[in-house]
C-alpha positions in Angstrom: 34.2 30.0 48.9 36.0 32.6 47.3 34.1 33.6 44.0 30.7 34.5 43.2 28.1 32.4 41.3 24.7 33.6 40.0 22.2 30.6 40.1 18.6 30.8 39.0 16.6 34.3 38.9 17.9 37.2 41.0 17.0 40.8 40.4 19.3 43.4 39.0 20.1 45.4 42.2 20.3 43.9 45.6 17.6 44.6 48.2 14.9 45.9 45.3 11.2 44.8 44.9 11.8 41.2 43.2 8.0 40.2 42.2 6.3 36.8 42.2 3.9 35.9 38.9 1.1 36.9 41.4 2.3 40.4 42.0 3.8 39.7 45.5 7.4 39.9 46.8 9.9 36.8 47.0 11.4 37.1 50.3 15.1 37.8 50.6 17.4 36.1 52.9 21.2 36.9 53.3 23.3 34.0 54.3 26.1 35.2 55.6 29.8 34.4 58.0 30.9 36.9 60.8 27.7 38.9 60.9 27.7 41.1 58.1 31.9 40.9 57.0 32.8 38.2 55.6 31.6 36.1 52.6 27.5 35.9 52.2 25.0 34.9 49.6 21.5 36.1 49.0 18.2 33.8 48.2 14.9 34.7 46.7 12.6 32.3 48.3 8.7 31.7 47.4 7.5 31.9 50.6 8.9 33.5 54.3 12.1 31.6 55.4 11.4 32.3 58.8 7.8 30.6 59.2 8.1 28.0 61.6 5.1 26.1 63.3 6.3 24.0 65.9 10.0 23.5 68.1 11.0 20.6 70.3 13.7 19.3 71.5 15.7 16.4 69.6 17.6 13.9 71.1 20.3 13.1 68.8 22.0 9.4 68.8 24.2 9.3 71.9 28.3 10.0 71.5 30.8 9.8 74.2 34.2 10.9 74.3 37.4 9.8 76.4 41.2 11.4 76.7 43.5 9.4 74.4 44.9 7.2 78.0 47.2 5.4 78.1 48.8 7.8 75.2 49.6 5.5 72.5 49.1 5.8 68.5 45.9 4.1 67.6 44.5 1.9 64.2 40.8 1.9 63.6 39.4 -0.2 61.1 36.4 1.9 59.9 34.9 -1.2 57.8 34.2 -3.2 61.2 31.6 -0.4 61.9 29.7 -1.5 58.9 25.9 -2.2 59.8 22.4 -2.4 58.2 20.1 0.4 57.3 21.6 3.9 58.2 21.5 7.5 57.0 24.5 9.7 56.3 23.3 12.3 59.3 21.9 10.6 61.8 24.0 7.2 61.0 27.4 8.4 61.9 29.6 6.8 63.9 31.8 9.1 65.8 35.5 8.2 66.0 37.6 11.1 67.2 36.7 14.9 68.4 37.9 17.7 70.5 36.0 21.5 70.9 37.4 22.7 67.2 36.4 19.4 65.5 34.5 15.9 65.1 35.2 13.2 62.9 32.6 10.3 62.1 32.5 7.3 59.5 29.3 6.0 58.3 28.2 3.6 55.5 24.3 5.0 53.9 22.2 3.0 52.2 19.1 5.9 52.6 18.5 9.5 52.6 18.8 11.2 55.5 16.9 13.5 57.1 16.4 17.4 56.6 19.4 18.7 58.7 20.9 22.1 59.4 24.6 22.1 61.7 24.6 26.1 63.0 27.8 25.0 65.0 30.0 24.9 62.0 30.9 24.1 58.3 31.5 20.4 57.2 33.8 18.5 55.0 32.2 15.2 53.9 34.9 12.6 51.6 33.4 10.1 49.4 35.6 6.9 50.4 33.1 5.0 47.6 29.6 5.2 46.1 27.6 8.6 44.7 26.0 11.2 46.8 23.5 13.4 46.0 23.5 17.0 48.0 20.3 19.0 48.5 19.7 22.2 49.6 18.3 25.8 49.0 21.2 26.3 46.8 20.4 23.8 44.3 22.0 19.7 43.9 25.2 19.0 44.0 26.2 15.3 43.1 29.7 13.8 44.3 31.1 10.7 43.7 34.0 8.9 45.1 37.1 11.0 45.8 34.9 14.1 46.0 35.0 16.3 49.4 32.0 18.0 49.8 31.8 21.9 51.6 28.5 22.6 53.6 28.5 26.2 55.3 27.6 26.3 58.4 23.9 26.5 59.1 23.1 25.5 55.3 19.5 23.4 55.4 20.4 19.9 53.3 19.5 16.2 52.6 22.1 14.0 51.8 20.9 11.1 49.5 22.8 8.3 48.3 22.5 7.3 44.9 23.7 4.7 42.4 23.5 0.7 43.1 25.6 0.6 46.3 25.8 2.2 49.7 27.9 5.4 50.4 31.2 5.3 52.3 31.7 9.0 53.9 34.3 10.4 56.4 32.9 13.3 57.7 35.0 15.9 59.4 32.4 18.4 61.2 34.0 21.8 62.6 33.5 24.1 65.3 33.7 27.3 62.6 34.4 27.2 59.1 36.4 25.4 56.5 37.7 26.8 53.2 41.1 26.7 51.1 44.4 27.6 52.8 44.9 31.5 52.9 48.3 31.2 51.6 46.4 29.9 48.6 44.4 33.0 47.4 44.7 36.6 46.5 43.7 39.0 48.9 40.6 39.6 46.7 40.1 35.4 46.8 41.3 34.2 43.6 43.2 30.6 43.8 47.1 32.0 43.3 49.1 30.2 40.5 50.9 27.9 43.5 47.9 26.4 44.5 47.3 22.7 44.4 44.0 23.5 42.7 41.5 26.3 41.4 38.2 27.8 40.5 38.1 25.0 37.3 38.4 22.0 39.8 35.5 23.7 42.1 31.9 22.5 41.2 28.7 24.3 43.0 25.0 23.8 42.1 24.0 25.4 38.7 20.1 25.4 39.0 17.6 25.8 41.6 15.9 22.8 43.2 11.9 23.3 43.8 10.3 21.0 46.3 6.7 21.6 47.4 5.8 20.7 50.7 3.9 21.7 53.7 4.7 21.0 58.0 8.2 19.7 56.8 10.8 19.0 59.6 14.3 20.0 60.1 16.7 18.7 62.5 18.9 21.4 63.9 22.4 21.2 66.1 23.2 24.7 67.7 25.0 26.0 70.0 24.1 25.3 73.6 25.6 24.8 76.8 22.9 21.9 77.5 24.9 19.6 76.1 28.5 18.0 77.2 29.9 19.0 74.0 28.6 22.8 74.1 25.5 21.6 71.3 22.4 20.7 71.3 19.4 19.4 68.9 16.1 20.9 68.2 13.4 19.7 65.9 11.9 22.9 63.9 8.8 22.2 61.5 8.9 24.5 58.7 5.3 25.5 57.4 6.7 25.0 53.9 9.3 23.3 52.3 12.9 25.2 52.7 13.5 24.3 48.8 12.0 27.2 47.5 14.4 29.5 46.3 14.1 30.4 43.0 17.5 32.1 42.4 20.6 33.0 44.4 24.1 34.7 44.4 27.1 35.4 46.5 30.5 33.7 47.7 28.9 31.6 50.3 27.2 27.7 49.2 28.2 23.9 49.3 30.8 23.1 46.5 32.8 19.9 46.1 36.2 19.5 44.4 37.8 15.7 43.6 40.7 15.1 45.6 42.0 13.4 41.9 41.8 17.1 40.7 44.7 18.0 43.9 48.0 18.9 41.9 50.9 17.3 44.2 54.0 19.7 45.1 57.0 17.4 45.0 60.7 18.1 45.4 64.1 16.7 45.5 64.2 15.7 48.9 61.1 14.7 50.8 58.6 17.8 51.0 57.0 18.2 54.8 52.8 18.1 55.2 52.0 21.3 54.2 52.4 21.1 51.1 49.2 18.6 50.7 47.1 21.1 52.9 43.8 21.2 50.9 41.6 22.7 53.6 41.8 24.9 56.9 39.5 25.1 59.8 39.4 26.7 63.3 42.5 24.7 65.2 42.8 22.0 62.3 43.7 21.5 58.2 43.0 18.7 55.7 45.8 17.3 53.4 45.2 15.0 50.6 48.0 12.3 49.8 47.7 11.6 46.0 49.3 9.4 43.6 52.4 11.4 42.6 56.2 11.3 41.2 58.3 10.9 44.6 61.8 12.8 45.8 64.3 12.6 42.8 67.5 13.5 44.5 69.9 10.3 43.5 70.4 9.9 47.5 66.4 10.7 48.3 65.0 8.5 51.0 61.2 8.9 49.7 59.2 7.8 52.5 58.9 10.1 55.4 61.5 10.7 58.2 60.2 10.4 61.7 58.6 13.1 63.0 57.0 14.6 65.9 54.9 17.3 65.1 54.7 18.8 69.3 51.5 20.8 68.8 49.2 18.6 66.8 47.6 15.4 66.6 47.7 13.5 63.4 44.8 11.5 62.0 45.0 9.9 58.8 42.2 8.0 56.4 43.4 5.6 54.0 41.5 5.5 51.0 43.3 4.0 48.3 46.3 2.7 46.9 49.4 1.8 48.8 50.6 3.7 51.7 54.2 2.7 51.5 55.2 4.3 55.0 52.7 1.9 56.8 53.5 -1.5 54.8 53.7 -4.1 57.6 51.2 -2.3 59.9 47.9 -4.0 59.3 46.8 -0.5 57.9 43.9 -1.4 55.2 41.1 0.3 53.2 39.0 2.4 55.2 42.0 2.4 58.1 42.7 5.5 60.1 45.8 6.1 62.3 45.8 8.2 64.8 49.3 9.5 66.1 49.0 11.9 69.0 51.2 14.8 70.2 53.8 13.3 72.6 54.8 10.2 70.6 57.3 10.4 67.4 56.1 8.7 64.4 57.9 7.6 61.6 57.8 4.7 58.6 57.3 1.3 60.0 60.8 -0.5 60.0 62.2 -1.5 56.7 60.1 1.1 54.6 62.9 3.3 54.4 65.2 0.9 52.9 62.4 -0.3 50.8 61.4 3.4 49.3 64.9 4.2 48.0 64.9 4.1 44.2 61.0 4.6 43.8 60.3 7.2 41.8 56.4 7.0 42.5 53.9 6.5 45.3 50.4 5.1 44.4 49.0 6.3 47.6 45.4 7.8 48.2 44.8 9.5 51.7 42.9 12.2 53.9 44.9 13.8 56.6 43.3 16.0 59.2 46.2 17.4 62.0 44.4 19.3 65.2 46.1 21.7 67.3 44.5 20.4 70.2 45.0 16.5 71.4 41.6 14.4 69.9 39.6 12.2 72.6 38.1 8.5 71.4 34.3 8.4 71.0 32.7 5.3 71.5 32.4 3.9 68.2 36.8 3.9 68.2 36.6 1.5 70.6 34.5 -0.8 68.5 36.9 -0.6 65.7 40.2 -0.3 66.8 43.3 -2.8 66.0 44.7 -3.2 70.2 48.3 -4.2 67.9 49.2 -1.5 66.1 51.0 0.4 68.8 53.8 -2.1 69.1 54.3 -2.6 65.1 57.5 -0.6 65.0 58.7 -2.8 68.2 58.1 -6.1 66.0 61.6 -8.0 65.7 62.4 -10.3 62.3 
């Protein structure tokens, strides 16, 4: 994250003696990206964060991937995947993936195990419900409309709160996720043209202390053993990893509400980069929010037909009415996939209907990838097979 936070107790100088009430040293841990050359935080533990007492291979739920063949646009109805009794990590149903990113959906009603993903950052979007994110950095509460970014290798637990399950879209990167560089100064401050800023960002604000011994943590890590280049291990820690009395730095879980994204508009239709919210390795995440639309007297507010020849486009529809897709069967919780090699655009009649509109009430999350997305096993369970032909309907 591009700005500094300090939570709990930390010594005045880093890498100096910091002692517990009984006189023993707190265990200092540096968590950093790109070796020692990028963002980092220093955490101070009551117990050694290195102390594990057991390790064994772990078999996660199976995920399959297959190319988008025959090549065509797809419509996935995520609410058809609803089941009973899932947690927000192991219950994820994987829909789309390539070597840079995995996209999953889950309806969760119970806490996850402690989990650490050593392969990349996660960006979680809450469609509905409320969620508590617990980690050594503290607690971060999220509600519908929140994005939550969890840095690589952060041990965390996701706990649904409130009186109904959580609906969650998970974007899992093979690398790091953050604000687009064009929004930031050379020192990491959000610039004036950015559609959100530091005031919109939330992080943990108090330490979280949990006692426990022989605590299990599931770890996904890079390995040639797995088909997708990853494998899982179950570690058992001698002490609970949530034992940090204080930390400071620029790297920590953080949340941002899509409702705080300030849309960029113009006299004529603006291209998708104005909606960009995050960037990851070979992909971007964009937010389409309620906004005033094009105000040129001859403007056509819905998107023109377009073919982004370098990208696959995935759009998750999470509120309001997405005008360009009216009549296609798109509904709350739908995902559309428009692949490279296919020109996509508004549904028949949408351009004419939009003329004269001055406001769009829509809410959607888009992921554009620069490598093609494969279809995972859950995609076949919720696909609308007629979507590809909706542009050809007559009458």
